[in-house]
Structure formats: structure tokens, C-alpha cells
N, C-alpha and C positions, 0 to 999 in steps of 0.2 A: 639595652644594650647587657643588661644581667640574663633577662629572659634568654636571651641569642647565646650566650655560655652555657645554660643550663640546658637548651636543646641538646648539646652533647652527650649529655649523662657524667655517670661516673668515670673515673679516670682508671685505668688498669694499674694497679701497684706491684710492687713486688710479689706483698703477701699473697695478693690475689690469683697471680701467677705459680703460686706453689702450690693453690688450691686446683687451679685450671690442671695442670701437671699429672695429676693422679687420676685424671681421666685418659681412657686409653686413646679418647679422639683427640687429644692433644699432643703434635707431634712438630719437631722444628719449629716452636714458641710461636704455636697458632692452633688451631683448632681446622681439621682436615676431614674431606668428605671421604666415604667408603669406599669410593674408585675415583681414579684420576679423572680431575676437573681442572680444565683451563678458565681460569675468571680473569685472565689480565686483558685488559683495553689497554694498549699502549697509550702513553703519555701523549703522544705524537697524534693517535689516534681521535684521541678527547675532542678535539675543537670540531670534527667532522661530525661525530656521534652529534655534538650539541647543536650545528646547524643541520645536519636531517631534520632533527625534534622541532626544531624553529621554522625549517622551511616547508615541512613535511605539507602537502594538500590532501591530505587524507583528514575524515569527518574526525579528527580527535577527538570532538566534544559534540555531547547533543546538541541539538538547536535550542533549546530551553532546557531549563534546570528540570533533573530529573526527580518526579516527584515521588514522595514518601506517605506509604500510609499512615495513619495515626497510630500511634500505641494504646494500646486498649488493656490496660492494668489490670482488670478483674478477668478479662478472659484471659490474659496470661497467666494469672495463678490459680486461676481455678483450678481444683483437684481435677488430676486426669491420671490415668496409667502408663501411660506413652507420653515421649517428650514433645516438647512441643517447641520449634524456632523461629526464629525472626531474621532474615538477613537484612543489612544494610547498607549493601554495596562493598565492594572490592572484597573484604575478609573480616567483616566484622560480624559475628554472629550469636545471637542471645537466644540460649538456652531456657527449656523449664525441665528439669531432669528429675526425679526421686524428690519431688516437692524443693527441689534445689534451683535459684537461680545463678547460672552459670555463662559469662561474658569471654566471647573469645575474640582478641586482637583486637580492642575497641580504640581504634583510630578513626573518632566520629571527628574530628577536626575539619577546618574549611583548606586546611594547604598542607600538601604532603613537601615542600620543598623549604621547611621554613628556614634553612639558613643559605638560602640561595639567594640571588637578587629578583629572579624569577621567580612568581608564587604558580605552583602546580594545584588547581583550583579544583575543589570537588564539582563532582555534576549535579548534587542535591545540595541545598540549603537549607542552611539553621540544623544540620544532624547534630552539632555539638549540646543543643538544648535538650536533645532524645535522653541524655543522660539523668536530665533533672528529672523526666517523665517514670523513669525506670524504677523499679522496686529496689529493694534492699539487693547489693548485689553479694551472693555466697563464696563465689570463685570467679577471678579472672586468671584466664591462661594466656599467655605471649608466647607466640612460636619462636621470633626471633625482633631485633633490634632495630631491622632497619624502620625510615620515618612513615612508611605507608603502613604499616603495624603498630608500631609502639610512637604514642603521641603525646609530649609533654601537657600539652593542654586537657587532653581526654584525662588524663592521669590524675589531674590538679582537681579536675570534679569530681573522682570518681572516687579519690581517696576517703571521703569523708562517710562512703555508704558502701565500702568494700571489705569484708572479711578477711578473705585470703586469697594471696596471688600464688599460683604454678607456673615458674617461669623457664627456659633454657636457663641452662647452665651459662651463666658472666653475666644473664639480664639483671641480678639482683641488684646491683650495682647502680644500675640508672634509678630504680625507682627507690633506692635508699637516700641518693643524690637526691631526688625531687621530694624528700620528704616521705617516704611511704614507711612505718614501723618494722625492720626488716625482720623482728618476731614473725610478721604474718605472710612471710615469703620462702617459698621452697623452692629450692633448683631442681632441674632435671636433667640428665645424662641421658645419651642413648638407651634405650628399653629398659629404663629406669620407672618403676611403677609405685601405685599406691592407692590404697582404699580412702575412697572420700566419700561418706554418706551412704554408701554400699553399692557405689559407683568405682570400678577398678578403672583408673585412670595412667594409662603408658604414655611415655615420652618415644615416639619414632622416628627415625634419623628422615633426610630428606637430601638432595645432591643442593645445594645452595651455599653462600656465602653471607657476612653479617659486618655490623660496623655503622656507626653515627659519624664519623671524621675521619681524618688524612691520617692516624697514629693507631686506630684500636679495629683495622679490618681483620676480621676471623677472629677475634677476641673475644668473642660469645658465641654460642652455638645455636643453631637453627634445625627446626623439626617441625613435627605433627603430634596431633593427640588422638588416642584413641579410648573411648568410652563404652565400658561395657557393664551393663546390669544385668540383670534375674532374664528381664524381657528383651533387650534391646542390645544391638554392637553397633557402634556409631564408628568412626573416623573423620577427621580433618585432616588432609593430606600434608598442608604447609606450603610453602614454598619449594621450589625445586624443579630439577629438568628430570629428563627421564632417567631410568639406573634400573640395576638387579635388586636394589632395595625393595621394589614395589612387590615382587612376587616374596619376597621373604615377609615382608608384614603380612600379605595374605596367609602365607605359611603358618605365622606364629599365631596371627588374633582373627583372621578371617574364619568362615566369611562375613562380610558386613552386612549388615541391613541398608545402611545407608551412609554416602561417605560425601562431603563437601571435598570439590575438585579442584587445585589450581588450574586454572586457564586464563589467562590474561597477561598484557604486559610483557609477554615472548617475543624476542627479535632474534633473526641471525646472528647481530653482534653479541648477544649474549645464548645463545641456545643452550648453552651445558647445563645454566640454572633457570631455566623457565619451561614449563611444560606448552609446547605447542597442541592445538586440539585435537589433533589425532593420536597425540601423543598421549594426551589426559585422558581419552577414552580409553587407550591402550591400557593404561595404569591402574585406570579402574578394574578391567577385567584380569590385570594380571593378579591385582589384592582383592579378588572375588566381592567384588562390591556389587549388592542386587540392584540399586537405585544408587544415581551419581548426580552431581549437582552444579556445575561451574559456579564456582568463586574467581574472585583476584579482578575481575571486572564490573564496569559500571561505578564506578568508583573516582579515577582520577585518569587522565592522558599520558602513561607514563613508558610510551611505544611508539616509535613512526612509523614502525610497518604496519600497525593494523589500526581499523576505524575504531569509536569507541563500543561498536555493536557487534565485530566481526568476531570477538571470542566466543559468543555466544551463538551466533547463527553458523558457525564453523563445528563445535562442538556437537549442536542436534544434527547436523548433517552427518559427524560422522559415528555418534552414539546410535541413530537410524542405520545406518549403514551396518556396522557391527549387533547390532541386536543388544546395546545396552539401555537398560530401564534408565529414564532419566525425570527430571523434574525441574523446572523454570519459572521459579515462584516471582512475586512483584517485591518493589524493596518494600520494607515491611510488615507484607505479608505474614501471617503468623499459620503454619503449617506441620505436619507430623509425617511421619516415614508413609502413610498410606495413602495422603494427600496424591490426589492427579493436580498437577497444576504445569502446563505443558504450554499454554501461551505465548506464542513469539510477542511479547510484549514491546520490547524493541523497535520494533517494526514498524510501531504505531506512532513512535515518539518522534 
């Protein structure tokens, strides 16, 4: 019961609200998107959405667990002038940049609905144990506080080996409630930036929402991250629907050598807050992305509208149609910006 309550994270207090009100993105008692976004699924629609999720006959899950390549610590830590990346499904990305280890949205737990009566199980097994294999983490970044991005069990395992956290504005309260030293946490509003080990890191807007319970919806911010070094310009788009902000991000920070683009768990019922594959490719083009990679798929069955592999299939189709360079690495595969890995591995599963 104790862990169940902890899943919700930190509570919104009056003092915290006073801090959030200083943000120009906090209006009418909540954080808001840059453009009008209808987030509401009426209460009377929720039973229908749940029914469709449970009764869908689409291939929502692979027939067998998705394999994850073993982590090669020595290869990952070996000195190299370019950034190394490893994707672990959904939105989990491990990076080695400027000789520092960076981990984005480390939801490596087995279940993305820990407060629900029915588990939403991960497609891969034993991923939480990967944290034990990882080296010391110099920086953890969190895009927002949804359960498929911020995981209590993962944070518990990471606490003893993480030096610093950069998080969306408001997310700090969750980490503090889970025992993370508040002095290690820095919160970011949209367009805020800082220099970390000669890497300029900027928090960019998305068109999404947040919340872990019934009373804290849109009480934390959401976004993506730009990583700019002397040699590379990398972008992690974060969750969110299509909008004008993609061109603005490109104008401010692009062109990008490489970008992780959200592509998966989209649905007509929540179209404004997630990218469909064609929109994902267009967003990459809008932002000036030289090479794109679809993420936010191959992790969990969170949408009844598509099969587990459709996000990748359709992303590749539209990327090739629009001449967008792309990469589709295996789970756990180490790669760099220049790596060519376009095998459609999901078709062999």
C-alpha cells in the first residue's frame, strides 16, 4: 500500500504553486500549451476508450518478448569524439556525450500502469536490471511526469548512481518525494538552457500534458531536450502532437544532426497530443533534422488504434516518401549519428 501511494509522487502545495506562477506558461491554475489544445476526454467516453483498448484485436503486443542486446560497458565508455547512443524501447535513451553518461526518460520498469487494476506490461523482459549494469550516471533528464516516462522503481535503482537531474518544471517534487536529494535537481521552463560539461542543454516546448493522479493534471510541465556541443547538435523531441513549435525549434536551434522523434501510442481520441507517423516525419522536416529516429514505440501497448510495429512501419514509409534520412536500430544497439542501421527488424519478430 505504501508503494502504491508513492507512485503518485509529490503533492502540489501552495508554495509550489507560487513558484509555478512565475512561469509565463502557467495560466488559470495550470501549465498550458503554446497553442489551443483540447485534451479532454469526457468522463462518459472513458469506459468506451477502455473497452476499445481491452477488446482490440490488433497485434498490440509481439508474439514473444522483444530481445535487448547486452550492454557492453567497455565499448560504451571507450573514448570517442562523437556521441554514442543506445535505445531501450519506448523513450529510454542512454547517451555517452563529451565523456559523460546521460540517461533520458529512464522508464525501465515492467509495468506502465502501476496504479491500475490491470498491468500494461513491457514488451521486453528484465529491463530494470539494466540499471545495475550501467556505469555511474552523470545526468538523468526527464521530459515529463507520465508513468511511461517517469518510473518509481527505476528512480529507486538510479538514486545511488546518479549525480544530477535535469527535469521539466514541477517534476522535482516527485523525485524529492522518492528520496532524491533536492540539491541534485534542476527544473527547466520552456526555452531555459544551461551549460553542462561543455554541452549546451535547452528545454524545448511540446504540445502535450502531464499528471500522475486525478488532482495534478497539467501541474508539471512537459517538453524535449536539445544537446549542442562543438561538434554535434542533437534533439530529443519529447511527447506531443503536431504544432507550430516544431518550426520555431528548428529556427532557434537547428539544423539538427540527429533527432529522436516521438512516434507511437497515437490515437484519434488523443490526436492533439501525440504525433502520427506522417506528422512525425513532417515535424522532423520542419525542425531541420538531418537524420531522425522514431521512438515512443516497442515498449508498451498504450494505444488500441495501431499494432505494436505500425509506428515504425509507417514512419519508414513516410520518411522514404519525403526523403527524410532515418535510422531504426535494434533495442540495446549502440550507434552514432553516422551509423547506418535501417534494418526493419520488427518484421522478423
